[in-house]
Gaussian input, Z-matrix of N, CA and C with variables (Angstrom, degrees):
# hf/3-21g

backbone

0 1
 N
 C     1     B1
 C     2     B2     1     A1
 N     3     B3     2     A2     1     D1
 C     4     B4     3     A3     2     D2
 C     5     B5     4     A4     3     D3
 N     6     B6     5     A5     4     D4
 C     7     B7     6     A6     5     D5
 C     8     B8     7     A7     6     D6
 N     9     B9     8     A8     7     D7
 C    10    B10     9     A9     8     D8
 C    11    B11    10    A10     9     D9
 N    12    B12    11    A11    10    D10
 C    13    B13    12    A12    11    D11
 C    14    B14    13    A13    12    D12
 N    15    B15    14    A14    13    D13
 C    16    B16    15    A15    14    D14
 C    17    B17    16    A16    15    D15
 N    18    B18    17    A17    16    D16
 C    19    B19    18    A18    17    D17
 C    20    B20    19    A19    18    D18
 N    21    B21    20    A20    19    D19
 C    22    B22    21    A21    20    D20
 C    23    B23    22    A22    21    D21
 N    24    B24    23    A23    22    D22
 C    25    B25    24    A24    23    D23
 C    26    B26    25    A25    24    D24
 N    27    B27    26    A26    25    D25
 C    28    B28    27    A27    26    D26
 C    29    B29    28    A28    27    D27
 N    30    B30    29    A29    28    D28
 C    31    B31    30    A30    29    D29
 C    32    B32    31    A31    30    D30
 N    33    B33    32    A32    31    D31
 C    34    B34    33    A33    32    D32
 C    35    B35    34    A34    33    D33
 N    36    B36    35    A35    34    D34
 C    37    B37    36    A36    35    D35
 C    38    B38    37    A37    36    D36
 N    39    B39    38    A38    37    D37
 C    40    B40    39    A39    38    D38
 C    41    B41    40    A40    39    D39
 N    42    B42    41    A41    40    D40
 C    43    B43    42    A42    41    D41
 C    44    B44    43    A43    42    D42
 N    45    B45    44    A44    43    D43
 C    46    B46    45    A45    44    D44
 C    47    B47    46    A46    45    D45
 N    48    B48    47    A47    46    D46
 C    49    B49    48    A48    47    D47
 C    50    B50    49    A49    48    D48
 N    51    B51    50    A50    49    D49
 C    52    B52    51    A51    50    D50
 C    53    B53    52    A52    51    D51
 N    54    B54    53    A53    52    D52
 C    55    B55    54    A54    53    D53
 C    56    B56    55    A55    54    D54
 N    57    B57    56    A56    55    D55
 C    58    B58    57    A57    56    D56
 C    59    B59    58    A58    57    D57
 N    60    B60    59    A59    58    D58
 C    61    B61    60    A60    59    D59
 C    62    B62    61    A61    60    D60
 N    63    B63    62    A62    61    D61
 C    64    B64    63    A63    62    D62
 C    65    B65    64    A64    63    D63
 N    66    B66    65    A65    64    D64
 C    67    B67    66    A66    65    D65
 C    68    B68    67    A67    66    D66
 N    69    B69    68    A68    67    D67
 C    70    B70    69    A69    68    D68
 C    71    B71    70    A70    69    D69
 N    72    B72    71    A71    70    D70
 C    73    B73    72    A72    71    D71
 C    74    B74    73    A73    72    D72
 N    75    B75    74    A74    73    D73
 C    76    B76    75    A75    74    D74
 C    77    B77    76    A76    75    D75
 N    78    B78    77    A77    76    D76
 C    79    B79    78    A78    77    D77
 C    80    B80    79    A79    78    D78
 N    81    B81    80    A80    79    D79
 C    82    B82    81    A81    80    D80
 C    83    B83    82    A82    81    D81
 N    84    B84    83    A83    82    D82
 C    85    B85    84    A84    83    D83
 C    86    B86    85    A85    84    D84
 N    87    B87    86    A86    85    D85
 C    88    B88    87    A87    86    D86
 C    89    B89    88    A88    87    D87
 N    90    B90    89    A89    88    D88
 C    91    B91    90    A90    89    D89
 C    92    B92    91    A91    90    D90
 N    93    B93    92    A92    91    D91
 C    94    B94    93    A93    92    D92
 C    95    B95    94    A94    93    D93
 N    96    B96    95    A95    94    D94
 C    97    B97    96    A96    95    D95
 C    98    B98    97    A97    96    D96
 N    99    B99    98    A98    97    D97
 C   100   B100    99    A99    98    D98
 C   101   B101   100   A100    99    D99
 N   102   B102   101   A101   100   D100
 C   103   B103   102   A102   101   D101
 C   104   B104   103   A103   102   D102
 N   105   B105   104   A104   103   D103
 C   106   B106   105   A105   104   D104
 C   107   B107   106   A106   105   D105
 N   108   B108   107   A107   106   D106
 C   109   B109   108   A108   107   D107
 C   110   B110   109   A109   108   D108
 N   111   B111   110   A110   109   D109
 C   112   B112   111   A111   110   D110
 C   113   B113   112   A112   111   D111
 N   114   B114   113   A113   112   D112
 C   115   B115   114   A114   113   D113
 C   116   B116   115   A115   114   D114
 N   117   B117   116   A116   115   D115
 C   118   B118   117   A117   116   D116
 C   119   B119   118   A118   117   D117
 N   120   B120   119   A119   118   D118
 C   121   B121   120   A120   119   D119
 C   122   B122   121   A121   120   D120
 N   123   B123   122   A122   121   D121
 C   124   B124   123   A123   122   D122
 C   125   B125   124   A124   123   D123
 N   126   B126   125   A125   124   D124
 C   127   B127   126   A126   125   D125
 C   128   B128   127   A127   126   D126
 N   129   B129   128   A128   127   D127
 C   130   B130   129   A129   128   D128
 C   131   B131   130   A130   129   D129
 N   132   B132   131   A131   130   D130
 C   133   B133   132   A132   131   D131
 C   134   B134   133   A133   132   D132
 N   135   B135   134   A134   133   D133
 C   136   B136   135   A135   134   D134
 C   137   B137   136   A136   135   D135
 N   138   B138   137   A137   136   D136
 C   139   B139   138   A138   137   D137
 C   140   B140   139   A139   138   D138
 N   141   B141   140   A140   139   D139
 C   142   B142   141   A141   140   D140
 C   143   B143   142   A142   141   D141
 N   144   B144   143   A143   142   D142
 C   145   B145   144   A144   143   D143
 C   146   B146   145   A145   144   D144
 N   147   B147   146   A146   145   D145
 C   148   B148   147   A147   146   D146
 C   149   B149   148   A148   147   D147
 N   150   B150   149   A149   148   D148
 C   151   B151   150   A150   149   D149
 C   152   B152   151   A151   150   D150
 N   153   B153   152   A152   151   D151
 C   154   B154   153   A153   152   D152
 C   155   B155   154   A154   153   D153
 N   156   B156   155   A155   154   D154
 C   157   B157   156   A156   155   D155
 C   158   B158   157   A157   156   D156
 N   159   B159   158   A158   157   D157
 C   160   B160   159   A159   158   D158
 C   161   B161   160   A160   159   D159
 N   162   B162   161   A161   160   D160
 C   163   B163   162   A162   161   D161
 C   164   B164   163   A163   162   D162
 N   165   B165   164   A164   163   D163
 C   166   B166   165   A165   164   D164
 C   167   B167   166   A166   165   D165
 N   168   B168   167   A167   166   D166
 C   169   B169   168   A168   167   D167
 C   170   B170   169   A169   168   D168
 N   171   B171   170   A170   169   D169
 C   172   B172   171   A171   170   D170
 C   173   B173   172   A172   171   D171
 N   174   B174   173   A173   172   D172
 C   175   B175   174   A174   173   D173
 C   176   B176   175   A175   174   D174
 N   177   B177   176   A176   175   D175
 C   178   B178   177   A177   176   D176
 C   179   B179   178   A178   177   D177
 N   180   B180   179   A179   178   D178
 C   181   B181   180   A180   179   D179
 C   182   B182   181   A181   180   D180
 N   183   B183   182   A182   181   D181
 C   184   B184   183   A183   182   D182
 C   185   B185   184   A184   183   D183
 N   186   B186   185   A185   184   D184
 C   187   B187   186   A186   185   D185
 C   188   B188   187   A187   186   D186
 N   189   B189   188   A188   187   D187
 C   190   B190   189   A189   188   D188
 C   191   B191   190   A190   189   D189
 N   192   B192   191   A191   190   D190
 C   193   B193   192   A192   191   D191
 C   194   B194   193   A193   192   D192
 N   195   B195   194   A194   193   D193
 C   196   B196   195   A195   194   D194
 C   197   B197   196   A196   195   D195
 N   198   B198   197   A197   196   D196
 C   199   B199   198   A198   197   D197
 C   200   B200   199   A199   198   D198
 N   201   B201   200   A200   199   D199
 C   202   B202   201   A201   200   D200
 C   203   B203   202   A202   201   D201
 N   204   B204   203   A203   202   D202
 C   205   B205   204   A204   203   D203
 C   206   B206   205   A205   204   D204
 N   207   B207   206   A206   205   D205
 C   208   B208   207   A207   206   D206
 C   209   B209   208   A208   207   D207
 N   210   B210   209   A209   208   D208
 C   211   B211   210   A210   209   D209
 C   212   B212   211   A211   210   D210
 N   213   B213   212   A212   211   D211
 C   214   B214   213   A213   212   D212
 C   215   B215   214   A214   213   D213
 N   216   B216   215   A215   214   D214
 C   217   B217   216   A216   215   D215
 C   218   B218   217   A217   216   D216
 N   219   B219   218   A218   217   D217
 C   220   B220   219   A219   218   D218
 C   221   B221   220   A220   219   D219
 N   222   B222   221   A221   220   D220
 C   223   B223   222   A222   221   D221
 C   224   B224   223   A223   222   D222
 N   225   B225   224   A224   223   D223
 C   226   B226   225   A225   224   D224
 C   227   B227   226   A226   225   D225
 N   228   B228   227   A227   226   D226
 C   229   B229   228   A228   227   D227
 C   230   B230   229   A229   228   D228
 N   231   B231   230   A230   229   D229
 C   232   B232   231   A231   230   D230
 C   233   B233   232   A232   231   D231
 N   234   B234   233   A233   232   D232
 C   235   B235   234   A234   233   D233
 C   236   B236   235   A235   234   D234
 N   237   B237   236   A236   235   D235
 C   238   B238   237   A237   236   D236
 C   239   B239   238   A238   237   D237
 N   240   B240   239   A239   238   D238
 C   241   B241   240   A240   239   D239
 C   242   B242   241   A241   240   D240
 N   243   B243   242   A242   241   D241
 C   244   B244   243   A243   242   D242
 C   245   B245   244   A244   243   D243
 N   246   B246   245   A245   244   D244
 C   247   B247   246   A246   245   D245
 C   248   B248   247   A247   246   D246
 N   249   B249   248   A248   247   D247
 C   250   B250   249   A249   248   D248
 C   251   B251   250   A250   249   D249
 N   252   B252   251   A251   250   D250
 C   253   B253   252   A252   251   D251
 C   254   B254   253   A253   252   D252
 N   255   B255   254   A254   253   D253
 C   256   B256   255   A255   254   D254
 C   257   B257   256   A256   255   D255
 N   258   B258   257   A257   256   D256
 C   259   B259   258   A258   257   D257
 C   260   B260   259   A259   258   D258
 N   261   B261   260   A260   259   D259
 C   262   B262   261   A261   260   D260
 C   263   B263   262   A262   261   D261
 N   264   B264   263   A263   262   D262
 C   265   B265   264   A264   263   D263
 C   266   B266   265   A265   264   D264
 N   267   B267   266   A266   265   D265
 C   268   B268   267   A267   266   D266
 C   269   B269   268   A268   267   D267
 N   270   B270   269   A269   268   D268
 C   271   B271   270   A270   269   D269
 C   272   B272   271   A271   270   D270
 N   273   B273   272   A272   271   D271
 C   274   B274   273   A273   272   D272
 C   275   B275   274   A274   273   D273
 N   276   B276   275   A275   274   D274
 C   277   B277   276   A276   275   D275
 C   278   B278   277   A277   276   D276
 N   279   B279   278   A278   277   D277
 C   280   B280   279   A279   278   D278
 C   281   B281   280   A280   279   D279
 N   282   B282   281   A281   280   D280
 C   283   B283   282   A282   281   D281
 C   284   B284   283   A283   282   D282
 N   285   B285   284   A284   283   D283
 C   286   B286   285   A285   284   D284
 C   287   B287   286   A286   285   D285
 N   288   B288   287   A287   286   D286
 C   289   B289   288   A288   287   D287
 C   290   B290   289   A289   288   D288
 N   291   B291   290   A290   289   D289
 C   292   B292   291   A291   290   D290
 C   293   B293   292   A292   291   D291
 N   294   B294   293   A293   292   D292
 C   295   B295   294   A294   293   D293
 C   296   B296   295   A295   294   D294
 N   297   B297   296   A296   295   D295
 C   298   B298   297   A297   296   D296
 C   299   B299   298   A298   297   D297
 N   300   B300   299   A299   298   D298
 C   301   B301   300   A300   299   D299
 C   302   B302   301   A301   300   D300

   B1=1.4362
   B2=1.5155
   B3=1.3149
   B4=1.4646
   B5=1.5179
   B6=1.3376
   B7=1.4501
   B8=1.5248
   B9=1.3128
   B10=1.4513
   B11=1.5238
   B12=1.3332
   B13=1.4646
   B14=1.5189
   B15=1.3346
   B16=1.4579
   B17=1.5182
   B18=1.3306
   B19=1.4559
   B20=1.5264
   B21=1.3216
   B22=1.4621
   B23=1.5319
   B24=1.3379
   B25=1.4611
   B26=1.5209
   B27=1.3540
   B28=1.4660
   B29=1.5291
   B30=1.3318
   B31=1.4581
   B32=1.5231
   B33=1.3162
   B34=1.4596
   B35=1.5292
   B36=1.3315
   B37=1.4589
   B38=1.5133
   B39=1.3261
   B40=1.4614
   B41=1.5175
   B42=1.3436
   B43=1.4532
   B44=1.5134
   B45=1.3268
   B46=1.4558
   B47=1.5227
   B48=1.3363
   B49=1.4635
   B50=1.5244
   B51=1.3156
   B52=1.4636
   B53=1.5209
   B54=1.3532
   B55=1.4598
   B56=1.5222
   B57=1.3230
   B58=1.4632
   B59=1.5232
   B60=1.3429
   B61=1.4638
   B62=1.5263
   B63=1.3324
   B64=1.4648
   B65=1.5262
   B66=1.3228
   B67=1.4696
   B68=1.5148
   B69=1.3185
   B70=1.4604
   B71=1.5149
   B72=1.3065
   B73=1.4646
   B74=1.5323
   B75=1.3433
   B76=1.4676
   B77=1.5223
   B78=1.3305
   B79=1.4586
   B80=1.5142
   B81=1.3116
   B82=1.4577
   B83=1.5247
   B84=1.3498
   B85=1.4597
   B86=1.5153
   B87=1.3310
   B88=1.4556
   B89=1.5127
   B90=1.3283
   B91=1.4586
   B92=1.5286
   B93=1.3352
   B94=1.4582
   B95=1.5277
   B96=1.3206
   B97=1.4629
   B98=1.5218
   B99=1.3341
   B100=1.4500
   B101=1.5208
   B102=1.3287
   B103=1.4764
   B104=1.5239
   B105=1.3056
   B106=1.4680
   B107=1.5293
   B108=1.3285
   B109=1.4700
   B110=1.5274
   B111=1.3248
   B112=1.4624
   B113=1.5182
   B114=1.3116
   B115=1.4646
   B116=1.5152
   B117=1.3334
   B118=1.4606
   B119=1.5194
   B120=1.3209
   B121=1.4622
   B122=1.5253
   B123=1.3216
   B124=1.4548
   B125=1.5136
   B126=1.3118
   B127=1.4492
   B128=1.5142
   B129=1.3039
   B130=1.4526
   B131=1.5227
   B132=1.3257
   B133=1.4531
   B134=1.5048
   B135=1.3037
   B136=1.4625
   B137=1.5205
   B138=1.3293
   B139=1.4617
   B140=1.5230
   B141=1.3328
   B142=1.4610
   B143=1.5277
   B144=1.3347
   B145=1.4630
   B146=1.5191
   B147=1.3326
   B148=1.4598
   B149=1.5203
   B150=1.3341
   B151=1.4655
   B152=1.5224
   B153=1.3304
   B154=1.4640
   B155=1.5216
   B156=1.3000
   B157=1.4572
   B158=1.5143
   B159=1.3002
   B160=1.4512
   B161=1.5214
   B162=1.3160
   B163=1.4636
   B164=1.5212
   B165=1.3160
   B166=1.4609
   B167=1.5307
   B168=1.3242
   B169=1.4632
   B170=1.5185
   B171=1.3404
   B172=1.4615
   B173=1.5228
   B174=1.3133
   B175=1.4547
   B176=1.5163
   B177=1.3307
   B178=1.4573
   B179=1.5239
   B180=1.3282
   B181=1.4597
   B182=1.5248
   B183=1.3220
   B184=1.4608
   B185=1.5324
   B186=1.3252
   B187=1.4615
   B188=1.5303
   B189=1.3357
   B190=1.4762
   B191=1.5270
   B192=1.3336
   B193=1.4565
   B194=1.5249
   B195=1.3326
   B196=1.4649
   B197=1.5249
   B198=1.3198
   B199=1.4673
   B200=1.5243
   B201=1.3261
   B202=1.4623
   B203=1.5215
   B204=1.3212
   B205=1.4564
   B206=1.5108
   B207=1.3323
   B208=1.4599
   B209=1.5275
   B210=1.3168
   B211=1.4627
   B212=1.5337
   B213=1.3352
   B214=1.4587
   B215=1.5272
   B216=1.3278
   B217=1.4649
   B218=1.5302
   B219=1.3264
   B220=1.4699
   B221=1.5284
   B222=1.3244
   B223=1.4563
   B224=1.5222
   B225=1.3225
   B226=1.4645
   B227=1.5152
   B228=1.3232
   B229=1.4636
   B230=1.5238
   B231=1.3224
   B232=1.4516
   B233=1.5260
   B234=1.3157
   B235=1.4636
   B236=1.5282
   B237=1.3247
   B238=1.4588
   B239=1.5299
   B240=1.3232
   B241=1.4655
   B242=1.5212
   B243=1.3269
   B244=1.4556
   B245=1.5083
   B246=1.3331
   B247=1.4561
   B248=1.5129
   B249=1.3384
   B250=1.4600
   B251=1.5155
   B252=1.3404
   B253=1.4588
   B254=1.5237
   B255=1.3364
   B256=1.4651
   B257=1.5203
   B258=1.3350
   B259=1.4605
   B260=1.5203
   B261=1.3334
   B262=1.4590
   B263=1.5239
   B264=1.3279
   B265=1.4644
   B266=1.5249
   B267=1.3168
   B268=1.4629
   B269=1.5304
   B270=1.3125
   B271=1.4604
   B272=1.5213
   B273=1.3206
   B274=1.4561
   B275=1.5353
   B276=1.3101
   B277=1.4621
   B278=1.5129
   B279=1.3138
   B280=1.4460
   B281=1.5315
   B282=1.3130
   B283=1.4559
   B284=1.5202
   B285=1.3066
   B286=1.4615
   B287=1.5195
   B288=1.3115
   B289=1.4732
   B290=1.5233
   B291=1.3088
   B292=1.4573
   B293=1.4967
   B294=1.3401
   B295=1.4623
   B296=1.5237
   B297=1.3442
   B298=1.4670
   B299=1.5084
   B300=1.3194
   B301=1.4558
   B302=1.5079
   A1=106.96
   A2=116.38
   A3=122.52
   A4=110.21
   A5=115.47
   A6=119.69
   A7=109.74
   A8=113.48
   A9=121.75
   A10=106.74
   A11=116.25
   A12=121.52
   A13=107.46
   A14=115.19
   A15=121.35
   A16=111.28
   A17=115.61
   A18=122.53
   A19=105.57
   A20=118.88
   A21=119.29
   A22=114.41
   A23=117.69
   A24=118.86
   A25=116.09
   A26=119.42
   A27=119.10
   A28=112.12
   A29=114.18
   A30=120.48
   A31=106.84
   A32=117.46
   A33=122.67
   A34=111.22
   A35=117.13
   A36=121.18
   A37=109.40
   A38=115.29
   A39=121.69
   A40=107.73
   A41=116.15
   A42=119.23
   A43=111.81
   A44=114.54
   A45=122.06
   A46=109.30
   A47=115.23
   A48=120.49
   A49=110.69
   A50=115.06
   A51=122.04
   A52=109.08
   A53=115.48
   A54=119.64
   A55=110.45
   A56=114.08
   A57=121.66
   A58=107.05
   A59=115.60
   A60=121.59
   A61=107.55
   A62=116.34
   A63=121.71
   A64=110.81
   A65=114.78
   A66=121.18
   A67=108.26
   A68=116.37
   A69=121.40
   A70=110.91
   A71=116.56
   A72=121.74
   A73=111.77
   A74=116.61
   A75=120.59
   A76=113.02
   A77=117.09
   A78=120.68
   A79=112.09
   A80=115.35
   A81=121.78
   A82=110.62
   A83=115.86
   A84=120.00
   A85=110.26
   A86=114.93
   A87=122.28
   A88=109.56
   A89=115.70
   A90=122.11
   A91=107.93
   A92=115.52
   A93=122.71
   A94=108.65
   A95=116.69
   A96=121.54
   A97=109.91
   A98=116.47
   A99=121.62
   A100=114.24
   A101=116.88
   A102=120.67
   A103=109.95
   A104=116.18
   A105=121.50
   A106=109.69
   A107=117.50
   A108=119.97
   A109=110.39
   A110=115.24
   A111=120.50
   A112=109.55
   A113=115.31
   A114=123.04
   A115=105.37
   A116=117.10
   A117=120.39
   A118=110.10
   A119=114.97
   A120=118.90
   A121=107.44
   A122=115.34
   A123=121.28
   A124=109.84
   A125=115.50
   A126=120.89
   A127=110.41
   A128=115.66
   A129=122.25
   A130=108.51
   A131=116.54
   A132=119.47
   A133=112.75
   A134=115.14
   A135=122.79
   A136=110.64
   A137=116.00
   A138=122.63
   A139=105.34
   A140=117.10
   A141=121.54
   A142=109.21
   A143=115.93
   A144=122.67
   A145=109.79
   A146=116.75
   A147=122.53
   A148=106.02
   A149=116.45
   A150=121.04
   A151=111.86
   A152=114.82
   A153=121.29
   A154=112.36
   A155=118.16
   A156=120.75
   A157=109.53
   A158=116.69
   A159=119.26
   A160=107.99
   A161=116.96
   A162=119.77
   A163=111.84
   A164=115.23
   A165=122.00
   A166=107.74
   A167=115.13
   A168=121.38
   A169=108.26
   A170=115.46
   A171=119.22
   A172=110.78
   A173=114.41
   A174=122.10
   A175=108.73
   A176=116.46
   A177=121.99
   A178=108.24
   A179=116.37
   A180=121.06
   A181=112.25
   A182=118.49
   A183=120.84
   A184=111.73
   A185=116.99
   A186=120.44
   A187=112.76
   A188=117.03
   A189=122.77
   A190=111.67
   A191=115.76
   A192=120.33
   A193=110.64
   A194=114.85
   A195=121.69
   A196=108.39
   A197=116.27
   A198=123.08
   A199=107.98
   A200=116.16
   A201=121.54
   A202=107.58
   A203=116.58
   A204=120.98
   A205=111.77
   A206=115.87
   A207=121.99
   A208=112.01
   A209=116.94
   A210=121.72
   A211=112.04
   A212=115.82
   A213=121.17
   A214=109.38
   A215=116.25
   A216=124.08
   A217=113.80
   A218=117.14
   A219=120.66
   A220=107.65
   A221=116.63
   A222=121.28
   A223=109.06
   A224=115.72
   A225=122.68
   A226=108.01
   A227=116.65
   A228=120.88
   A229=109.75
   A230=115.83
   A231=123.33
   A232=108.47
   A233=116.84
   A234=121.97
   A235=108.39
   A236=116.47
   A237=120.46
   A238=109.85
   A239=114.88
   A240=120.70
   A241=111.54
   A242=117.62
   A243=122.69
   A244=110.38
   A245=116.17
   A246=120.39
   A247=112.07
   A248=114.78
   A249=122.36
   A250=109.66
   A251=115.87
   A252=121.57
   A253=108.21
   A254=115.30
   A255=121.80
   A256=107.56
   A257=116.25
   A258=122.66
   A259=107.45
   A260=116.32
   A261=121.28
   A262=108.92
   A263=117.16
   A264=122.84
   A265=113.36
   A266=117.11
   A267=123.78
   A268=113.73
   A269=117.11
   A270=123.82
   A271=106.92
   A272=116.72
   A273=121.99
   A274=108.75
   A275=115.92
   A276=121.98
   A277=107.85
   A278=116.58
   A279=120.54
   A280=108.07
   A281=116.40
   A282=122.66
   A283=107.25
   A284=116.88
   A285=121.19
   A286=111.23
   A287=114.40
   A288=119.31
   A289=107.95
   A290=115.26
   A291=119.87
   A292=115.72
   A293=118.26
   A294=121.23
   A295=109.24
   A296=116.26
   A297=121.19
   A298=110.46
   A299=115.49
   A300=121.19
   A301=110.53
   D1=141.49
   D2=-178.14
   D3=-94.13
   D4=143.23
   D5=177.85
   D6=-139.01
   D7=145.27
   D8=173.65
   D9=-129.60
   D10=124.92
   D11=177.24
   D12=-113.20
   D13=121.77
   D14=-177.49
   D15=-123.68
   D16=144.93
   D17=168.27
   D18=-114.75
   D19=172.13
   D20=179.29
   D21=-58.32
   D22=-23.77
   D23=-175.79
   D24=-116.91
   D25=-4.48
   D26=-179.70
   D27=-163.75
   D28=162.50
   D29=170.92
   D30=-89.55
   D31=125.94
   D32=-175.67
   D33=-92.51
   D34=-36.23
   D35=178.95
   D36=-154.65
   D37=143.88
   D38=173.83
   D39=-149.56
   D40=124.26
   D41=179.18
   D42=160.24
   D43=-166.90
   D44=-177.90
   D45=-101.48
   D46=134.39
   D47=-179.52
   D48=-130.03
   D49=158.95
   D50=174.50
   D51=-84.32
   D52=-39.64
   D53=-178.39
   D54=-153.21
   D55=158.98
   D56=172.64
   D57=-139.60
   D58=131.80
   D59=179.20
   D60=-116.98
   D61=132.48
   D62=-176.90
   D63=-136.36
   D64=163.62
   D65=174.53
   D66=-98.27
   D67=98.13
   D68=178.18
   D69=-74.31
   D70=169.70
   D71=-179.95
   D72=-60.30
   D73=-29.90
   D74=-178.93
   D75=-107.66
   D76=12.10
   D77=179.26
   D78=133.87
   D79=171.70
   D80=-177.58
   D81=-74.66
   D82=141.63
   D83=173.56
   D84=-146.62
   D85=160.44
   D86=-177.42
   D87=-118.86
   D88=142.50
   D89=177.74
   D90=-113.29
   D91=127.54
   D92=176.95
   D93=-122.15
   D94=169.74
   D95=178.18
   D96=-54.07
   D97=135.82
   D98=178.92
   D99=85.10
   D100=7.49
   D101=-179.27
   D102=-60.03
   D103=144.40
   D104=176.91
   D105=-62.15
   D106=150.82
   D107=176.35
   D108=-57.45
   D109=139.01
   D110=-178.89
   D111=-155.87
   D112=147.95
   D113=167.67
   D114=-128.99
   D115=129.52
   D116=-177.80
   D117=-144.41
   D118=146.10
   D119=170.38
   D120=-80.18
   D121=153.58
   D122=-179.25
   D123=-117.08
   D124=143.17
   D125=175.67
   D126=-97.78
   D127=-178.74
   D128=176.63
   D129=-62.10
   D130=132.74
   D131=179.63
   D132=165.12
   D133=-161.56
   D134=-175.93
   D135=-106.42
   D136=135.46
   D137=169.41
   D138=-101.66
   D139=119.87
   D140=-178.27
   D141=-116.83
   D142=126.02
   D143=-179.58
   D144=-115.49
   D145=147.23
   D146=169.44
   D147=-121.44
   D148=117.71
   D149=-174.43
   D150=-72.09
   D151=152.09
   D152=-178.88
   D153=-100.73
   D154=1.71
   D155=-175.07
   D156=92.18
   D157=178.20
   D158=-171.44
   D159=77.35
   D160=178.45
   D161=-176.55
   D162=-79.63
   D163=135.05
   D164=173.88
   D165=-140.87
   D166=158.64
   D167=179.57
   D168=-128.39
   D169=139.31
   D170=177.83
   D171=-145.96
   D172=155.38
   D173=178.58
   D174=-85.73
   D175=121.23
   D176=177.87
   D177=-94.03
   D178=113.40
   D179=-175.24
   D180=-67.75
   D181=-31.20
   D182=-178.51
   D183=-67.32
   D184=-41.91
   D185=-178.92
   D186=-98.49
   D187=-5.76
   D188=-177.10
   D189=54.09
   D190=42.12
   D191=179.86
   D192=-139.28
   D193=165.44
   D194=177.19
   D195=-88.49
   D196=128.43
   D197=179.33
   D198=-110.36
   D199=138.21
   D200=174.20
   D201=-105.71
   D202=129.83
   D203=-179.65
   D204=-133.30
   D205=167.40
   D206=177.46
   D207=-137.26
   D208=0.78
   D209=-175.48
   D210=-67.13
   D211=131.02
   D212=176.35
   D213=-82.89
   D214=148.23
   D215=177.39
   D216=65.59
   D217=22.14
   D218=175.01
   D219=-79.53
   D220=131.61
   D221=178.30
   D222=-97.73
   D223=126.29
   D224=177.09
   D225=-120.93
   D226=140.41
   D227=-179.95
   D228=-131.69
   D229=138.78
   D230=179.28
   D231=-131.19
   D232=134.61
   D233=176.08
   D234=-90.78
   D235=130.11
   D236=178.48
   D237=-127.83
   D238=159.71
   D239=178.20
   D240=-94.58
   D241=-8.20
   D242=-179.86
   D243=152.75
   D244=-176.47
   D245=178.81
   D246=151.77
   D247=-154.07
   D248=-179.31
   D249=-142.04
   D250=151.26
   D251=175.19
   D252=-131.03
   D253=141.29
   D254=174.10
   D255=-129.24
   D256=132.65
   D257=177.49
   D258=-123.02
   D259=125.87
   D260=179.69
   D261=-155.00
   D262=120.60
   D263=177.25
   D264=52.92
   D265=48.62
   D266=179.42
   D267=61.90
   D268=21.56
   D269=173.18
   D270=-115.31
   D271=125.70
   D272=-177.96
   D273=-117.05
   D274=126.94
   D275=173.69
   D276=-115.88
   D277=125.31
   D278=-179.29
   D279=-125.25
   D280=119.01
   D281=177.38
   D282=-104.54
   D283=119.69
   D284=-174.00
   D285=-120.33
   D286=152.41
   D287=172.32
   D288=-126.29
   D289=152.53
   D290=176.25
   D291=68.28
   D292=45.35
   D293=177.40
   D294=-61.06
   D295=128.98
   D296=-177.46
   D297=-131.43
   D298=159.23
   D299=175.13
   D300=-72.75

């Protein structure tokens, strides 16, 4: 499943993942391949991704740069202050605010 994570000023992640876990307004939930269509607001918390392999790009907060990777089963986590997620046909769009280390 493909995911794009955006903040108002940068793209945080773009690529194929096995799963994404987020803090929804009513609690934490996980999105896997074939998930039903959903739109949800997100609360303050962690967005956790597990990569599916193939090329992906992510923002590395320590170096403040974009990293390109291909490793399968790599877990990446981003702290956000809130946002929205949309899942439709194995395409995930996540709009986040307040990206933190």
